[in-house]
ZADREN-368144 format. One record per atom (N, C-alpha, C): residue number from 1; residue in three letters; atom name; z, y, x. Coordinates in steps of 0.1 Angstrom, whole numbers, plus 5000, padded with zeros to 4 digits. Layout:
// ZADREN-368144
n;res;atom;up;north;east
NUM;ALA;CA;Z;Y;X .
...
***
This chain:
// ZADREN-368144
n;res;atom;up;north;east
1;MET;N;8154;8048;2229 .
1;MET;CA;8158;8040;2241 .
1;MET;C;8146;8035;2248 .
2;THR;N;8145;8037;2261 .
2;THR;CA;8134;8031;2269 .
2;THR;C;8137;8017;2271 .
3;ILE;N;8127;8009;2268 .
3;ILE;CA;8128;7994;2270 .
3;ILE;C;8123;7991;2284 .
4;ARG;N;8131;7984;2292 .
4;ARG;CA;8127;7980;2306 .
4;ARG;C;8123;7966;2306 .
5;ILE;N;8111;7964;2312 .
5;ILE;CA;8105;7950;2314 .
5;ILE;C;8104;7948;2329 .
6;VAL;N;8108;7936;2333 .
6;VAL;CA;8106;7932;2347 .
6;VAL;C;8096;7921;2347 .
7;GLY;N;8086;7922;2356 .
7;GLY;CA;8076;7912;2358 .
7;GLY;C;8079;7904;2371 .
8;ILE;N;8079;7891;2371 .
8;ILE;CA;8081;7883;2383 .
8;ILE;C;8070;7873;2384 .
9;GLY;N;8063;7872;2395 .
9;GLY;CA;8053;7862;2397 .
9;GLY;C;8042;7865;2407 .
10;GLY;N;8034;7855;2409 .
10;GLY;CA;8023;7857;2419 .
10;GLY;C;8023;7845;2429 .
11;THR;N;8015;7847;2439 .
11;THR;CA;8015;7838;2450 .
11;THR;C;8015;7846;2463 .
12;VAL;N;8015;7839;2474 .
12;VAL;CA;8015;7847;2487 .
12;VAL;C;8001;7852;2491 .
13;ASN;N;7991;7848;2483 .
13;ASN;CA;7977;7852;2486 .
13;ASN;C;7974;7866;2479 .
14;PRO;N;7970;7876;2487 .
14;PRO;CA;7967;7889;2482 .
14;PRO;C;7956;7888;2471 .
15;GLY;N;7957;7895;2460 .
15;GLY;CA;7947;7895;2450 .
15;GLY;C;7946;7883;2442 .
16;ASN;N;7958;7875;2441 .
16;ASN;CA;7958;7863;2434 .
16;ASN;C;7957;7864;2419 .
17;THR;N;7952;7855;2412 .
17;THR;CA;7950;7855;2398 .
17;THR;C;7963;7856;2390 .
18;THR;N;7973;7849;2395 .
18;THR;CA;7986;7848;2388 .
18;THR;C;7992;7862;2387 .
19;GLU;N;7992;7870;2398 .
19;GLU;CA;7997;7883;2398 .
19;GLU;C;7988;7893;2390 .
20;MET;N;7975;7891;2390 .
20;MET;CA;7967;7899;2382 .
20;MET;C;7970;7897;2367 .
21;ALA;N;7972;7884;2364 .
21;ALA;CA;7975;7881;2350 .
21;ALA;C;7988;7888;2346 .
22;LEU;N;7998;7887;2355 .
22;LEU;CA;8011;7893;2352 .
22;LEU;C;8010;7908;2350 .
23;ARG;N;8002;7914;2359 .
23;ARG;CA;8001;7929;2358 .
23;ARG;C;7993;7933;2346 .
24;LEU;N;7984;7925;2341 .
24;LEU;CA;7977;7928;2329 .
24;LEU;C;7987;7928;2317 .
25;ALA;N;7995;7917;2316 .
25;ALA;CA;8004;7916;2305 .
25;ALA;C;8015;7927;2306 .
26;ALA;N;8019;7930;2318 .
26;ALA;CA;8029;7941;2319 .
26;ALA;C;8023;7955;2316 .
27;ALA;N;8010;7956;2319 .
27;ALA;CA;8004;7969;2316 .
27;ALA;C;8003;7971;2301 .
28;GLN;N;8001;7960;2293 .
28;GLN;CA;8001;7961;2279 .
28;GLN;C;8015;7966;2273 .
29;ALA;N;8026;7961;2279 .
29;ALA;CA;8039;7965;2275 .
29;ALA;C;8041;7980;2279 .
30;GLU;N;8036;7983;2291 .
30;GLU;CA;8038;7997;2295 .
30;GLU;C;8030;8007;2287 .
31;ALA;N;8018;8003;2283 .
31;ALA;CA;8010;8011;2274 .
31;ALA;C;8016;8014;2261 .
32;GLU;N;8025;8005;2257 .
32;GLU;CA;8032;8006;2244 .
32;GLU;C;8046;8012;2245 .
33;GLY;N;8049;8017;2257 .
33;GLY;CA;8061;8025;2259 .
33;GLY;C;8072;8019;2268 .
34;ALA;N;8070;8007;2273 .
34;ALA;CA;8080;8001;2282 .
34;ALA;C;8079;8007;2296 .
35;GLU;N;8091;8007;2303 .
35;GLU;CA;8092;8010;2317 .
35;GLU;C;8091;7996;2324 .
36;VAL;N;8081;7995;2333 .
36;VAL;CA;8078;7982;2339 .
36;VAL;C;8081;7982;2354 .
37;THR;N;8087;7972;2359 .
37;THR;CA;8089;7969;2374 .
37;THR;C;8083;7956;2377 .
38;ILE;N;8075;7955;2387 .
38;ILE;CA;8069;7942;2391 .
38;ILE;C;8074;7937;2404 .
39;PHE;N;8077;7925;2405 .
39;PHE;CA;8081;7918;2417 .
39;PHE;C;8070;7907;2419 .
40;GLY;N;8060;7911;2427 .
40;GLY;CA;8048;7902;2429 .
40;GLY;C;8050;7893;2441 .
41;GLY;N;8039;7886;2445 .
41;GLY;CA;8039;7877;2455 .
41;GLY;C;8044;7882;2469 .
42;GLU;N;8040;7894;2472 .
42;GLU;CA;8044;7899;2485 .
42;GLU;C;8060;7900;2486 .
43;TYR;N;8066;7905;2475 .
43;TYR;CA;8081;7906;2475 .
43;TYR;C;8087;7892;2475 .
44;LEU;N;8081;7883;2466 .
44;LEU;CA;8087;7870;2464 .
44;LEU;C;8086;7862;2477 .
45;GLY;N;8075;7864;2485 .
45;GLY;CA;8072;7857;2497 .
45;GLY;C;8082;7860;2508 .
46;LYS;N;8089;7871;2507 .
46;LYS;CA;8098;7876;2517 .
46;LYS;C;8113;7871;2514 .
47;LEU;N;8115;7865;2502 .
47;LEU;CA;8128;7861;2499 .
47;LEU;C;8131;7847;2506 .
48;PRO;N;8142;7847;2513 .
48;PRO;CA;8146;7834;2519 .
48;PRO;C;8150;7824;2508 .
49;HIS;N;8150;7811;2511 .
49;HIS;CA;8155;7802;2501 .
49;HIS;C;8169;7806;2496 .
50;TYR;N;8171;7806;2483 .
50;TYR;CA;8183;7811;2477 .
50;TYR;C;8195;7803;2483 .
51;ARG;N;8205;7810;2488 .
51;ARG;CA;8217;7804;2494 .
51;ARG;C;8214;7794;2506 .
52;GLY;N;8202;7795;2511 .
52;GLY;CA;8198;7786;2522 .
52;GLY;C;8200;7794;2536 .
53;THR;N;8195;7788;2546 .
53;THR;CA;8195;7794;2559 .
53;THR;C;8188;7807;2559 .
54;GLY;N;8195;7817;2564 .
54;GLY;CA;8189;7831;2564 .
54;GLY;C;8191;7839;2552 .
55;HIS;N;8197;7833;2542 .
55;HIS;CA;8200;7841;2530 .
55;HIS;C;8213;7848;2532 .
56;ASP;N;8214;7861;2527 .
56;ASP;CA;8226;7868;2527 .
56;ASP;C;8226;7877;2514 .
57;ALA;N;8238;7883;2512 .
57;ALA;CA;8240;7891;2499 .
57;ALA;C;8230;7902;2497 .
58;GLU;N;8223;7906;2507 .
58;GLU;CA;8213;7917;2506 .
58;GLU;C;8199;7912;2500 .
59;HIS;N;8197;7900;2502 .
59;HIS;CA;8184;7895;2498 .
59;HIS;C;8183;7894;2482 .
60;GLY;N;8172;7898;2477 .
60;GLY;CA;8169;7897;2463 .
60;GLY;C;8177;7907;2454 .
61;VAL;N;8184;7916;2460 .
61;VAL;CA;8193;7926;2453 .
61;VAL;C;8184;7934;2443 .
62;GLU;N;8173;7939;2447 .
62;GLU;CA;8164;7947;2439 .
62;GLU;C;8160;7939;2426 .
63;LEU;N;8156;7927;2429 .
63;LEU;CA;8152;7918;2418 .
63;LEU;C;8163;7915;2408 .
64;VAL;N;8175;7911;2413 .
64;VAL;CA;8186;7908;2404 .
64;VAL;C;8191;7921;2397 .
65;GLU;N;8191;7932;2403 .
65;GLU;CA;8195;7944;2396 .
65;GLU;C;8185;7949;2386 .
66;ALA;N;8173;7947;2388 .
66;ALA;CA;8162;7950;2378 .
66;ALA;C;8164;7941;2366 .
67;VAL;N;8166;7929;2368 .
67;VAL;CA;8167;7919;2357 .
67;VAL;C;8180;7922;2350 .
68;ARG;N;8190;7926;2357 .
68;ARG;CA;8203;7929;2350 .
68;ARG;C;8201;7940;2340 .
69;ARG;N;8193;7950;2344 .
69;ARG;CA;8191;7962;2335 .
69;ARG;C;8180;7960;2325 .
70;ALA;N;8173;7949;2326 .
70;ALA;CA;8161;7947;2318 .
70;ALA;C;8164;7943;2304 .
71;HIS;N;8155;7946;2295 .
71;HIS;CA;8156;7942;2281 .
71;HIS;C;8146;7930;2279 .
72;GLY;N;8137;7929;2288 .
72;GLY;CA;8127;7918;2288 .
72;GLY;C;8122;7915;2301 .
73;VAL;N;8116;7903;2302 .
73;VAL;CA;8111;7898;2315 .
73;VAL;C;8098;7891;2312 .
74;ILE;N;8088;7892;2321 .
74;ILE;CA;8076;7884;2320 .
74;ILE;C;8075;7876;2333 .
75;ILE;N;8073;7863;2332 .
75;ILE;CA;8073;7854;2344 .
75;ILE;C;8059;7848;2344 .
76;ALA;N;8052;7849;2356 .
76;ALA;CA;8039;7843;2358 .
76;ALA;C;8040;7834;2370 .
77;ALA;N;8036;7821;2367 .
77;ALA;CA;8037;7811;2378 .
77;ALA;C;8023;7803;2379 .
78;PRO;N;8019;7801;2391 .
78;PRO;CA;8007;7792;2392 .
78;PRO;C;8012;7777;2391 .
79;GLY;N;8003;7769;2386 .
79;GLY;CA;8006;7755;2385 .
79;GLY;C;8003;7748;2398 .
80;TYR;N;8014;7743;2404 .
80;TYR;CA;8013;7736;2417 .
80;TYR;C;8018;7722;2415 .
81;HIS;N;8009;7712;2416 .
81;HIS;CA;8013;7698;2414 .
81;HIS;C;8020;7695;2401 .
82;GLY;N;8015;7701;2391 .
82;GLY;CA;8021;7698;2377 .
82;GLY;C;8033;7706;2373 .
83;THR;N;8037;7716;2382 .
83;THR;CA;8049;7724;2378 .
83;THR;C;8047;7738;2384 .
84;ILE;N;8058;7746;2384 .
84;ILE;CA;8057;7759;2389 .
84;ILE;C;8058;7759;2404 .
85;SER;N;8053;7769;2411 .
85;SER;CA;8054;7770;2425 .
85;SER;C;8068;7772;2430 .
86;GLY;N;8071;7768;2442 .
86;GLY;CA;8084;7770;2449 .
86;GLY;C;8087;7784;2450 .
87;LEU;N;8077;7793;2452 .
87;LEU;CA;8079;7807;2454 .
87;LEU;C;8085;7813;2441 .
88;VAL;N;8080;7810;2430 .
88;VAL;CA;8085;7815;2417 .
88;VAL;C;8098;7809;2414 .
89;LYS;N;8100;7796;2416 .
89;LYS;CA;8112;7789;2414 .
89;LYS;C;8124;7795;2422 .
90;ASN;N;8121;7798;2435 .
90;ASN;CA;8131;7804;2443 .
90;ASN;C;8135;7818;2438 .
91;ALA;N;8126;7826;2433 .
91;ALA;CA;8129;7839;2428 .
91;ALA;C;8138;7837;2415 .
92;LEU;N;8135;7827;2407 .
92;LEU;CA;8143;7825;2395 .
92;LEU;C;8157;7820;2399 .
93;ASP;N;8158;7813;2410 .
93;ASP;CA;8171;7808;2415 .
93;ASP;C;8180;7820;2418 .
94;TYR;N;8174;7831;2423 .
94;TYR;CA;8182;7843;2425 .
94;TYR;C;8189;7849;2413 .
95;LEU;N;8185;7845;2401 .
95;LEU;CA;8191;7849;2389 .
95;LEU;C;8205;7843;2387 .
96;GLU;N;8208;7833;2395 .
96;GLU;CA;8222;7828;2395 .
96;GLU;C;8232;7839;2398 .
97;ASP;N;8228;7849;2405 .
97;ASP;CA;8237;7860;2408 .
97;ASP;C;8241;7868;2395 .
98;LEU;N;8235;7864;2384 .
98;LEU;CA;8238;7870;2371 .
98;LEU;C;8248;7861;2363 .
99;ALA;N;8252;7850;2368 .
99;ALA;CA;8259;7840;2361 .
99;ALA;C;8272;7845;2354 .
100;ARG;N;8279;7854;2361 .
100;ARG;CA;8292;7859;2356 .
100;ARG;C;8291;7873;2349 .
101;ASP;N;8279;7877;2347 .
101;ASP;CA;8277;7890;2340 .
101;ASP;C;8281;7889;2325 .
102;GLU;N;8283;7900;2319 .
102;GLU;CA;8286;7900;2304 .
102;GLU;C;8274;7894;2297 .
103;ARG;N;8262;7897;2301 .
103;ARG;CA;8249;7890;2296 .
103;ARG;C;8245;7881;2308 .
104;PRO;N;8249;7868;2308 .
104;PRO;CA;8246;7860;2320 .
104;PRO;C;8231;7856;2320 .
105;TYR;N;8226;7854;2332 .
105;TYR;CA;8212;7850;2334 .
105;TYR;C;8202;7858;2326 .
106;LEU;N;8195;7852;2316 .
106;LEU;CA;8185;7859;2308 .
106;LEU;C;8189;7861;2294 .
107;ASP;N;8202;7860;2292 .
107;ASP;CA;8208;7861;2278 .
107;ASP;C;8204;7874;2272 .
108;GLY;N;8200;7874;2259 .
108;GLY;CA;8196;7886;2252 .
108;GLY;C;8184;7893;2257 .
109;ARG;N;8175;7885;2264 .
109;ARG;CA;8163;7891;2269 .
109;ARG;C;8151;7883;2264 .
110;ALA;N;8141;7890;2259 .
110;ALA;CA;8128;7884;2256 .
110;ALA;C;8121;7881;2269 .
111;VAL;N;8115;7869;2269 .
111;VAL;CA;8108;7864;2281 .
111;VAL;C;8094;7860;2278 .
112;GLY;N;8084;7867;2283 .
112;GLY;CA;8070;7863;2282 .
112;GLY;C;8066;7854;2293 .
113;LEU;N;8058;7844;2291 .
113;LEU;CA;8055;7834;2301 .
113;LEU;C;8040;7833;2302 .
114;ILE;N;8036;7832;2315 .
114;ILE;CA;8022;7830;2319 .
114;ILE;C;8021;7819;2329 .
115;SER;N;8012;7810;2327 .
115;SER;CA;8009;7799;2337 .
115;SER;C;7994;7800;2340 .
116;THR;N;7991;7798;2353 .
116;THR;CA;7977;7798;2357 .
116;THR;C;7975;7786;2365 .
117;ALA;N;7963;7780;2364 .
117;ALA;CA;7959;7768;2371 .
117;ALA;C;7944;7766;2370 .
118;TYR;N;7939;7758;2379 .
118;TYR;CA;7925;7755;2378 .
118;TYR;C;7921;7745;2367 .
119;GLY;N;7931;7738;2362 .
119;GLY;CA;7929;7729;2351 .
119;GLY;C;7938;7731;2339 .
120;ASP;N;7934;7727;2327 .
120;ASP;CA;7942;7728;2315 .
120;ASP;C;7955;7721;2316 .
121;GLN;N;7955;7709;2321 .
121;GLN;CA;7967;7700;2321 .
121;GLN;C;7978;7707;2330 .
122;ALA;N;7974;7712;2341 .
122;ALA;CA;7983;7719;2350 .
122;ALA;C;7989;7731;2344 .
123;SER;N;7981;7739;2337 .
123;SER;CA;7986;7752;2331 .
123;SER;C;7995;7749;2320 .
124;VAL;N;7992;7739;2312 .
124;VAL;CA;8001;7735;2301 .
124;VAL;C;8015;7730;2306 .
125;SER;N;8014;7721;2316 .
125;SER;CA;8027;7715;2321 .
125;SER;C;8035;7726;2328 .
126;THR;N;8029;7735;2334 .
126;THR;CA;8036;7746;2341 .
126;THR;C;8042;7755;2330 .
127;LEU;N;8035;7758;2319 .
127;LEU;CA;8041;7766;2308 .
127;LEU;C;8054;7759;2303 .
128;LEU;N;8053;7746;2301 .
128;LEU;CA;8064;7738;2295 .
128;LEU;C;8076;7739;2305 .
129;THR;N;8073;7738;2318 .
129;THR;CA;8084;7739;2328 .
129;THR;C;8090;7753;2327 .
130;LEU;N;8082;7763;2326 .
130;LEU;CA;8088;7777;2325 .
130;LEU;C;8096;7778;2312 .
131;ARG;N;8092;7773;2301 .
131;ARG;CA;8100;7774;2289 .
131;ARG;C;8113;7767;2291 .
132;GLY;N;8113;7755;2297 .
132;GLY;CA;8126;7748;2300 .
132;GLY;C;8135;7756;2308 .
133;ILE;N;8130;7762;2319 .
133;ILE;CA;8138;7770;2327 .
133;ILE;C;8144;7782;2320 .
134;VAL;N;8136;7789;2312 .
134;VAL;CA;8141;7801;2304 .
134;VAL;C;8151;7797;2294 .
135;HIS;N;8150;7785;2288 .
135;HIS;CA;8160;7781;2279 .
135;HIS;C;8173;7778;2286 .
136;ALA;N;8172;7772;2298 .
136;ALA;CA;8184;7769;2306 .
136;ALA;C;8191;7782;2311 .
137;LEU;N;8183;7792;2312 .
137;LEU;CA;8188;7805;2316 .
137;LEU;C;8192;7814;2304 .
138;ARG;N;8192;7808;2292 .
138;ARG;CA;8196;7815;2280 .
138;ARG;C;8187;7826;2275 .
139;GLY;N;8174;7826;2280 .
139;GLY;CA;8165;7836;2276 .
139;GLY;C;8158;7832;2263 .
140;TRP;N;8150;7841;2257 .
140;TRP;CA;8143;7840;2245 .
140;TRP;C;8128;7840;2248 .
141;PRO;N;8122;7828;2250 .
141;PRO;CA;8107;7828;2253 .
141;PRO;C;8100;7834;2240 .
142;THR;N;8089;7842;2243 .
142;THR;CA;8081;7847;2233 .
142;THR;C;8073;7835;2226 .
143;PRO;N;8069;7837;2214 .
143;PRO;CA;8061;7826;2208 .
143;PRO;C;8048;7823;2215 .
144;MET;N;8042;7833;2220 .
144;MET;CA;8029;7831;2228 .
144;MET;C;8033;7830;2242 .
145;GLY;N;8028;7819;2248 .
145;GLY;CA;8028;7817;2262 .
145;GLY;C;8014;7815;2267 .
146;ALA;N;8010;7823;2276 .
146;ALA;CA;7996;7822;2281 .
146;ALA;C;7993;7811;2291 .
147;THR;N;7983;7803;2288 .
147;THR;CA;7979;7793;2298 .
147;THR;C;7965;7797;2302 .
148;ILE;N;7964;7802;2314 .
148;ILE;CA;7951;7807;2319 .
148;ILE;C;7945;7798;2329 .
149;ARG;N;7933;7793;2325 .
149;ARG;CA;7925;7785;2334 .
149;ARG;C;7918;7794;2344 .
150;THR;N;7921;7793;2356 .
150;THR;CA;7915;7802;2366 .
150;THR;C;7902;7797;2372 .
151;HIS;N;7894;7807;2375 .
151;HIS;CA;7881;7804;2382 .
151;HIS;C;7877;7817;2389 .
152;HIS;N;7868;7815;2398 .
152;HIS;CA;7862;7827;2405 .
152;HIS;C;7855;7836;2395 .
153;GLY;N;7859;7848;2395 .
153;GLY;CA;7852;7858;2386 .
153;GLY;C;7860;7860;2373 .
154;LEU;N;7872;7854;2372 .
154;LEU;CA;7880;7856;2360 .
154;LEU;C;7884;7871;2359 .
155;PHE;N;7888;7876;2371 .
155;PHE;CA;7892;7890;2372 .
155;PHE;C;7882;7898;2381 .
156;SER;N;7880;7910;2378 .
156;SER;CA;7872;7919;2387 .
156;SER;C;7881;7922;2399 .
157;PRO;N;7875;7927;2410 .
157;PRO;CA;7884;7931;2422 .
157;PRO;C;7894;7942;2418 .
158;GLU;N;7891;7949;2408 .
158;GLU;CA;7901;7960;2403 .
158;GLU;C;7912;7954;2394 .
159;GLY;N;7911;7941;2391 .
159;GLY;CA;7921;7935;2382 .
159;GLY;C;7918;7935;2368 .
160;GLU;N;7906;7938;2364 .
160;GLU;CA;7902;7937;2350 .
160;GLU;C;7899;7922;2346 .
161;CYS;N;7904;7917;2336 .
161;CYS;CA;7901;7904;2331 .
161;CYS;C;7888;7904;2324 .
162;LEU;N;7879;7895;2329 .
162;LEU;CA;7865;7895;2325 .
162;LEU;C;7863;7885;2314 .
163;GLU;N;7873;7877;2310 .
163;GLU;CA;7871;7867;2300 .
163;GLU;C;7880;7871;2288 .
164;GLU;N;7874;7874;2276 .
164;GLU;CA;7881;7879;2265 .
164;GLU;C;7893;7870;2260 .
165;PRO;N;7891;7856;2259 .
165;PRO;CA;7902;7848;2254 .
165;PRO;C;7914;7849;2263 .
166;ALA;N;7912;7849;2276 .
166;ALA;CA;7923;7851;2286 .
166;ALA;C;7930;7864;2285 .
167;ARG;N;7922;7875;2284 .
167;ARG;CA;7927;7888;2282 .
167;ARG;C;7935;7890;2270 .
168;THR;N;7930;7884;2259 .
168;THR;CA;7938;7884;2246 .
168;THR;C;7951;7878;2247 .
169;GLN;N;7952;7866;2254 .
169;GLN;CA;7964;7859;2255 .
169;GLN;C;7974;7867;2263 .
170;LEU;N;7969;7873;2274 .
170;LEU;CA;7978;7881;2283 .
170;LEU;C;7983;7894;2276 .
171;GLU;N;7975;7900;2269 .
171;GLU;CA;7979;7912;2262 .
171;GLU;C;7989;7909;2251 .
172;LEU;N;7987;7897;2244 .
172;LEU;CA;7997;7893;2234 .
172;LEU;C;8011;7890;2241 .
173;VAL;N;8011;7884;2252 .
173;VAL;CA;8023;7881;2259 .
173;VAL;C;8030;7894;2262 .
174;GLY;N;8023;7904;2267 .
174;GLY;CA;8029;7917;2269 .
174;GLY;C;8035;7924;2257 .
175;GLN;N;8027;7923;2246 .
175;GLN;CA;8031;7929;2233 .
175;GLN;C;8043;7922;2228 .
176;GLN;N;8043;7909;2228 .
176;GLN;CA;8055;7901;2222 .
176;GLN;C;8067;7903;2231 .
177;THR;N;8066;7904;2244 .
177;THR;CA;8077;7906;2252 .
177;THR;C;8084;7920;2249 .
178;LEU;N;8076;7930;2247 .
178;LEU;CA;8081;7943;2243 .
178;LEU;C;8087;7943;2229 .
179;ARG;N;8080;7937;2220 .
179;ARG;CA;8086;7936;2206 .
179;ARG;C;8099;7928;2206 .
180;GLY;N;8099;7917;2213 .
180;GLY;CA;8112;7909;2213 .
180;GLY;C;8123;7917;2220 .
181;ALA;N;8119;7924;2231 .
181;ALA;CA;8129;7931;2239 .
181;ALA;C;8135;7943;2230 .
182;ARG;N;8126;7949;2222 .
182;ARG;CA;8131;7960;2213 .
182;ARG;C;8141;7954;2203 .
183;ALA;N;8137;7943;2197 .
183;ALA;CA;8145;7937;2186 .
183;ALA;C;8159;7933;2192 .
184;LEU;N;8159;7926;2203 .
184;LEU;CA;8171;7922;2209 .
184;LEU;C;8180;7933;2214 .
185;ALA;N;8174;7944;2219 .
185;ALA;CA;8181;7956;2223 .
185;ALA;C;8187;7963;2211 .
186;SER;N;8180;7963;2200 .
186;SER;CA;8185;7969;2188 .
186;SER;C;8197;7961;2182 .
187;LEU;N;8196;7948;2183 .
187;LEU;CA;8208;7940;2178 .
187;LEU;C;8220;7942;2187 .
188;ASP;N;8217;7943;2200 .
188;ASP;CA;8228;7944;2210 .
188;ASP;C;8235;7958;2208 .
189;SER;N;8227;7968;2204 .
189;SER;CA;8233;7982;2203 .
189;SER;C;8241;7983;2190 .
190;GLU;N;8239;7973;2180 .
190;GLU;CA;8246;7973;2168 .
190;GLU;C;8260;7967;2169 .
191;LYS;N;8262;7960;2180 .
191;LYS;CA;8275;7954;2182 .
191;LYS;C;8287;7964;2185 .
***
């Protein structure tokens, strides 16, 4: 069985650290056999406010359908004022469209979490917020949640993480998301 992982995250700024961190974690899962789909900042920035002015049934369909088919999800959010960005929160609000599914929201899915911020306090509070949201959406957060302190030069222009502790955290998030997704998919197939 091919395990499908969906990555959600980033900012509206091209080449942002949050999306590079997401892509690194997702690449680790892909290198170990997962099929990966990423919804980065460019996609998220085009989503209107969920159920707000300008929203219709066609918005976010690709995201919702990908998560519906996914065995695992990796979410990466920047720390904005002590919590996740509105951009990422809005994308997660679109998962309300999964409420009436047989597997509602993130139920039965392993969820890897990454928070990025210029300070340690912001990255930790952002990670805690993400964990709370994933629990509310019935997901299974991985044991490792990466808190990445960002700075100029953390990533090369090609997306290579130049700091070993950060790279190790991100790779572990990708590995644990894949392992968790495999385990949950296996349990689900036994039913």
